[in-house]
N, C-alpha and C positions, 0 to 999 in steps of 0.2 A: 269787104262786103257790105251793101246796102242794110239798114235798117227801118225794120219795119215798128212804128210809133201808131197805139192807137190812142187816141183822142175823144173823150166822152164827157157829156154832161149828167152829173148823176143825184140823184136824189138820195138822202141820208139813209132809204131805206133800198135804195141799189135801182131803183128806178131810171132808166136812161128814156124811154119814150115820151116824144112829147115834152122837152125839158122847159117848153114856154110856158107850161102849167105851172113848174116849181123854182123857175129862175126867174121872178118876177125884173129884175133890176139888173145890170151889169156896170162893173166899176174900170177903174184904171187899169190896177192891178190883173185884174181879170183880160185884160186888151192886151197886158205885156206876156203876160204868160203865153195866148194865144200865139203872139209874135213870136215867139222865142221857140214855140211848138212848130209854126208852120215855118220860120224862117229857112231851116235846111232841108225841108220838101220840096221834092221837084215833081212829085207824082203822088195821086190818091188812088186808095182802092174803095170805090164805092157799090154799095149794094142797089137794086133796081129800086126799092121804094125811095128812096136819098136820093141817087139820082133824079126820079122824075119829079120829085118836089123840090129839088134845087134846081134842076133846070130849067124850071118854069120861074124860080123868084131871083136868082143872085144876077143871070143877065141883067145888065142894067142898072145893078145897085151900088150905090156907094158907101159900103158899111165897111170901113177900114177898121183892121188891119183885113178883115178875111175876103172881101170882092176881089180885090186884085188877081189875092192869093187863087182863089177857087177858079173863076172866072181864066184865068192865063194859064193856070198846074194842066198837067196830062192828067186824065180820070181815064182809069181801066174799070169797067164796070161788069159787075157778075150778073151777067144774064145770058138767054141765048136767044131773045126777042130784041129784033131791030130797036136802033136807041130812036124815040120818037118823044120828044122833041129832040133836034139834034142839039147840040153842045160842043163849040168851040174845044178842040183836044180830047174828045171824050170818044169811045171805044169798046166793043164789048168783048169780055173774057172769054177765048176760046179755053172750054173745058171748066176742069175742077180749080174754084177758086184757090185753095192750098196749093197746089201745084204748082200754079199761075205763079202765086206771091213768092214761094222758093226760085223758080226760076228767076224773077224780075230782082230779088235782092242777089243774084248770082250777078247781077248785070252791072254795069259802071253807072255813078250817077248818086246825088243826094238819098236822103231819107224818103221811105213812103209811108204818107200817113192814110189812116182810116178814120173819118170821121161821120158821126151818127147814122151808121149802119152797125146795127147790133147784129144781127145776123152773121154777117162779115164778120167782124171784130170776134164772138162768138167760135165760128171757123175756124179763123187764123189762130184764135188763143190755143184750141183743141188740136188744131193741128201741128203746132208747137212753131210757128213762124214768127210770133211777135217779140219783137226785144223789149219794147217799152208800153209802159200803160199811162197816159195821161190822164186825171179826173180833175174835172172840177164839180167838187163834193157839194148842195145846197144844204143850207142849215133849214130841212123839214122832209116832212113825209109824204112822199106823192100817193102812198096805199095802193094806188093802181097802176097797171102797166106792165110793159116787158122790163124784167132786170136784166142788166147788163151779162152779170154773171154768172145767170141762172142754168143748170144744166151741163156745167163745166167739171170735166175732172180737176182731180187735186192740182193743184198750183200752188208755185211757192215764188213769192216778190222778194226783191230788196226794196227801200225806198230811197230813193235818190233825190229827193225834195221833197218839201212840205212848205208852204206859206200860209196866210191866212189873210184874204183883203181884205178890204176896210169895209165891205159891207158883209163879213162874215162867212162869205167861202171859202174854204178847202183849194188849196191849189196842192196837188200832190202828185210825183211821179216816180214809179216805183219801174225797175227793171225786172223781168222774167228772169226766175233762175231755171237752170235746165240742169 
C-alpha cells in the first residue's frame, strides 16, 4: 500500500499560510530534507488554491530539487471546476478527496505527497488516510494566518526523525498512529 505524506512549512505557532512571511531563508539541510521527502513520491494531491498559484509559478522555473519534481509529477487537484491554467500531469479529482486518497493509496506506485494545501492536509488527516507528517518548523511566530492543525480531531503521532538545520529550522517527521 502506498503512503500519503503531508509536507508543510509552519511557523512555531503552527501557521502554514504564506510561509514566505516566516521563512526568509533556505539552507542546504532544508534542500536535502525536501529531496528525501519528494524522492519516493510519484503523485501529489493539491488543493485548488495551491494549484492555481503553483500552475502559474512553477512551469519554467529551475529551483531545485522541487521544480523538476512538481512539474513532472502526476498532480491530482481537489476541485470540481476545470483546471485553468492547464499544467502538465494535472487532473481534477472526481468526488470526495478523502475517498479519492483512499483509492489512490490502494493502487500501485510510490508515495503520495500533499504540499502547501492546508485544507486538503486537514481533510486527509481528519479522514485518517495520512501516514506521515513532515514539517519544517520556522523559529518564529507568524501570529496571523491559517494554522495547519486547527480544527482537527485528537490525533497521535510518533516522531520518526528530527534535525535542526544550520539556520535553526526544525526538520521533523511524524508517523500518524492509528
